C-alpha positions in Angstrom: 3.0 -5.7 1.3 -0.2 -7.8 0.8 -1.8 -5.0 -1.3 1.3 -4.6 -3.5 1.5 -8.4 -3.8 -2.0 -8.9 -5.1 -1.8 -5.9 -7.4 1.3 -7.1 -8.9 0.1 -10.6 -9.0 3.3 -12.0 -7.0 3.3 -15.8 -6.3 4.0 -17.2 -2.8 1.7 -15.2 -0.7 1.1 -16.6 2.9 -1.9 -15.8 4.9 -3.1 -17.4 8.4 -6.8 -17.7 9.0 -8.5 -17.4 12.5 -12.0 -17.4 13.7 -13.0 -14.8 16.3 -14.0 -15.9 19.9 -17.5 -16.8 20.7 -19.9 -13.8 21.4 -20.5 -14.8 25.1 -17.0 -14.2 25.7 -16.1 -11.6 28.1 -14.2 -8.8 27.2 -11.5 -9.5 29.4 -11.2 -13.3 27.9 -11.3 -11.8 24.4 -8.2 -9.8 25.4 -6.4 -12.8 26.9 -7.4 -14.8 23.7 -6.1 -12.0 21.4 -2.8 -11.5 23.4 -2.1 -15.1 22.8 -2.9 -14.9 19.2 -0.7 -12.0 18.7 2.4 -14.0 20.3 2.0 -16.8 18.1 1.8 -14.9 14.9 4.1 -12.1 15.3 7.1 -14.3 14.5 5.5 -15.8 11.5 6.6 -14.8 8.0 3.0 -14.0 6.8 1.5 -11.4 4.4 -1.9 -10.8 6.2 -4.2 -12.3 8.8 -7.8 -13.6 7.8 -10.7 -13.3 10.0 -13.6 -15.3 9.4 -17.2 -14.5 9.8 -18.5 -17.6 11.3 -21.9 -18.5 10.1 -24.9 -21.1 10.9 -25.0 -23.1 7.8 -27.1 -25.7 9.4 -29.8 -25.1 6.9 -27.5 -25.9 4.1 -27.5 -29.7 4.6 -29.9 -32.1 6.6 -26.7 -33.7 8.1 -26.3 -33.1 11.9 -23.4 -30.7 12.5 -20.5 -32.5 14.3 -20.0 -29.5 16.7 -22.9 -27.0 17.9 -22.9 -23.8 16.5 -22.0 -21.0 18.6 -22.3 -17.5 17.5 -18.8 -15.6 17.2 -17.8 -12.2 18.1 -17.9 -10.0 14.8 -14.6 -10.5 13.2 -14.1 -6.7 12.0 -14.7 -5.7 16.1 -12.6 -8.3 17.1 -9.6 -7.3 14.6 -9.9 -3.4 14.9 -10.5 -3.7 18.9 -7.9 -6.5 20.0 -5.3 -7.0 17.5 -3.9 -3.5 16.8 -0.6 -4.6 18.2 -0.3 -7.1 15.2 1.0 -5.0 12.6 -0.2 -7.1 9.6 -3.1 -6.4 7.0 -6.1 -7.8 8.0 -8.4 -9.6 5.6 -12.2 -9.6 6.8 -14.8 -12.1 5.5 -18.5 -10.7 5.3 -21.7 -12.4 3.9 -22.7 -9.1 1.9 -26.1 -10.1 1.4 -27.4 -10.1 4.9 -26.9 -6.4 4.8 -28.6 -3.3 3.0 -26.4 -1.2 0.7 -26.2 1.6 3.2 -24.9 -0.8 5.9 -22.4 -2.2 3.7 -21.2 1.0 2.6 -20.7 2.4 6.1 -18.7 -0.9 6.8 -16.6 -0.7 3.9 -15.7 2.8 5.0 -14.6 1.5 8.5 -12.7 -1.3 7.0 -10.7 1.2 4.6 -10.0 3.5 7.4 -8.3 0.8 9.3 -6.6 -0.4 6.1 -8.5 -3.8 6.2 -9.5 -5.9 3.2 -12.7 -7.4 2.5 -13.6 -11.0 1.1 -17.3 -11.2 0.2 -19.0 -14.4 0.6 -22.7 -16.0 -0.1 -25.2 -16.0 2.7 -25.1 -19.1 4.6 -28.3 -21.2 3.0 -29.9 -21.0 -0.5 -33.1 -19.9 1.1 -31.7 -17.0 3.2 -33.3 -13.6 2.6 -30.9 -11.4 0.6 -30.7 -7.7 1.1 -28.2 -7.1 -1.8 -26.3 -9.5 -4.3 -22.7 -10.0 -4.5 -22.6 -7.8 -8.0 -24.3 -5.1 -6.1 -21.8 -5.3 -3.0 -18.9 -5.3 -5.7 -20.2 -2.1 -7.0 -20.3 -0.3 -3.8 -17.0 -1.4 -3.0 -15.6 -0.1 -6.5 -14.9 3.4 -5.0 -11.8 1.8 -3.3 -10.4 0.0 -6.2 -7.2 2.2 -6.3 -6.3 1.9 -2.9 -7.6 -1.6 -1.8 -7.9 -5.2 -3.0 -11.1 -7.2 -2.7 -11.3 -10.9 -2.5 -13.7 -13.7 -2.9 -13.8 -17.4 -2.2 -13.4 -20.2 -4.6 -14.8 -24.0 -3.9 -13.0 -26.6 -6.2 -15.6 -29.3 -4.9 -18.1 -26.9 -6.8 -15.9 -26.9 -9.8 -15.8 -31.0 -9.7 -19.7 -30.8 -10.2 -20.6 -27.8 -12.1 -17.2 -27.5 -14.1 -17.8 -23.7 -14.2 -15.5 -22.2 -11.2 -12.9 -20.8 -13.8 -15.8 -18.6 -15.3 -17.4 -17.9 -11.7 -13.9 -16.9 -10.7 -13.2 -14.5 -14.0 -17.2 -13.1 -13.8 -15.9 -11.8 -9.9 -12.6 -10.8 -11.4 -14.5 -8.6 -13.9 -16.4 -6.9 -10.8 -13.1 -5.9 -9.3 -12.2 -9.3 -7.4 -8.4 -9.6 -7.8 -8.0 -12.5 -5.3 -9.7 -15.9 -4.2 -9.2 -18.0 -1.3 -10.2 -21.4 -1.9 -12.1 -23.7 0.6 -9.9 -26.1 2.3 -7.7 -28.5 0.0 -7.5 -32.2 0.9 -8.2 -33.6 -2.9 -5.2 -31.8 -4.5 -6.8 -33.1 -7.8 -9.7 -30.8 -7.5 -7.4 -27.8 -6.9 -5.1 -28.5 -9.8 -8.2 -29.0 -12.1 -9.5 -25.6 -11.1 -6.1 -23.9 -11.8 -5.6 -25.9 -15.3 -9.2 -24.6 -16.5 -8.9 -21.3 -15.3 -5.4 -20.8 -17.4 -7.0 -22.3 -20.8 -10.3 -20.0 -20.1 -7.8 -17.2 -19.7 -6.1 -18.0 -22.8 -9.3 -18.5 -24.9 -10.5 -15.4 -23.6 -7.4 -13.3 -23.2 -7.6 -12.5 -19.6 -5.1 -12.3 -16.6 -5.5 -14.9 -14.1 -6.1 -13.5 -10.6 -4.2 -14.6 -7.3 -5.6 -18.1 -6.1 -4.8 -18.6 -2.3 -5.2 -22.2 -1.4 -6.6 -23.0 2.2 -4.8 -26.0 4.2 -5.8 -27.2 7.5 -4.3 -29.9 9.9 -6.9 -32.5 11.2 -6.1 -34.1 14.6 -9.4 -35.9 15.4 -12.0 -38.0 13.8 -14.4 -35.4 15.0 -12.7 -32.6 13.2 -12.4 -34.9 10.1 -16.1 -35.3 9.9 -16.6 -31.5 10.6 -14.4 -30.8 7.5 -16.8 -33.1 5.5 -19.7 -31.4 6.9 -18.4 -28.2 5.7 -18.2 -29.7 2.4 -14.5 -30.3 1.8 -13.9 -33.2 -0.4 -11.4 -35.8 1.2 -10.7 -38.9 -0.9 -11.7 -42.1 0.6 -8.3 -43.4 0.6 -6.8 -40.4 2.4 -9.7 -40.4 5.0 -9.1 -44.3 5.7 -5.4 -43.7 6.1 -6.1 -40.7 8.6 -8.1 -42.7 10.6 -5.9 -45.6 10.6 -2.7 -43.4 11.4 -0.7 -43.8 14.7 -0.8 -39.9 14.7 -3.8 -38.4 12.7 -2.5 -34.9 13.5 1.0 -35.5 12.6 -0.1 -37.6 9.2 -2.6 -34.7 8.1 0.2 -32.3 8.4 2.5 -34.5 5.9 -0.4 -34.6 3.8 -0.8 -30.6 3.9 2.8 -30.1 3.2 2.8 -32.5 0.3 -0.4 -30.6 -1.2 1.5 -27.2 -1.0 4.7 -28.6 -2.8 2.5 -30.4 -5.4 0.6 -27.3 -6.0 3.7 -24.9 -5.9 5.3 -26.8 -8.6 1.9 -27.3 -10.6 0.8 -23.7 -10.5 4.6 -22.1 -11.0 4.3 -23.9 -14.8 1.2 -22.2 -15.2 -0.4 -18.7 -15.5 -2.2 -18.4 -12.1 -0.4 -16.1 -9.2 -0.7 -18.1 -6.0 -0.2 -18.5 -2.4 -1.3 -20.5 0.8 -3.6 -19.7 3.4 -3.0 -21.9 7.0 -5.9 -22.2 9.1 -7.0 -24.3 12.3 -10.6 -25.4 12.2 -10.6 -26.5 15.9 -9.3 -25.0 19.0 -7.3 -27.8 20.2 -3.9 -26.5 21.4 -2.2 -29.5 19.2 -3.9 -28.6 16.2 -3.2 -24.7 16.5 0.7 -25.6 17.0 0.4 -27.8 13.9 -0.8 -25.2 12.0 1.9 -22.8 13.1 4.4 -25.3 12.0 2.9 -25.4 8.7 3.5 -22.0 8.0 7.1 -22.1 8.9 7.5 -25.3 7.0 5.5 -23.7 3.6 7.5 -20.4 4.1 10.8 -22.4 3.9 9.7 -24.3 0.8 8.6 -21.2 -1.0 11.8 -19.6 -0.1 14.1 -22.4 -1.2 12.1 -22.5 -4.5 12.9 -18.8 -5.0 8.9 -18.0 -4.9 9.0 -16.0 -1.8 11.8 -14.1 0.1 12.0 -13.5 3.8 10.7 -10.0 5.0 13.5 -8.2 6.7 12.7 -7.7 10.4 12.9 -3.9 11.2 14.8 -2.7 14.2 13.4 0.0 16.5 17.1 1.0 17.3 18.7 3.9 15.7 21.5 2.4 14.0 
């Protein structure tokens, strides 16, 4: 179970990330999308499904957004109303600062009733009016500490600039956060530096490292590549050029992601940080979605071969 793996500090966790349908989508079409999503995910050996909260981050940067922003369906409503048949823990993103303490408390109660788990994220832009701080949100969640787990995000690119992501992680861990999901990793050196510094700081402060779940994303087009960079994902210049010149960008990006997964697995296995991987598709193209499913299966097999993850038994409905 996802809950037990996080609480026990087990490595090899695998999750899959999706975005809800757009808000103007009809109920009938949402049901169709959910049905296809469930069919894709049921065969996968994953521990949880992540449903993102899509926010308009246009005010974060002066650069033009490669894809127009379209408001999405509420992630909790989508998971609770349309994905019930998917017997997996659901992790729901939430920009806590957009809501009052009472609103957040009510939402957490609904979340807990469905056995879902929260990931609190910051507001979409620095000048966004904040109703409640992240520490206050963590305090509201604390009543569920014994029966749930709370997540947050970590950004390797931020550590490259500010050099303090290790302390940010531990500060949030002291507030009850027990797992962190990274921004998409395309520069493995950035991710490794976070792990290395986190282990050093944990040793210095005699603290236990929380779980880090590294996000990996396939990239099948130049426009998707531009969108990733717009989101703040660092792609080394040499890799960016390699992807642009590849005969099949999607296939090459998948191989890059699998190499990153293998490298991070070897790196983290020798250090103090429990780790896992989150696979997502930032685009809605069918080939990129299929590539993300392929990546889940390949990474699961890799982790199993290394003895870091074991295949969960498939339960039968028969009375044997």
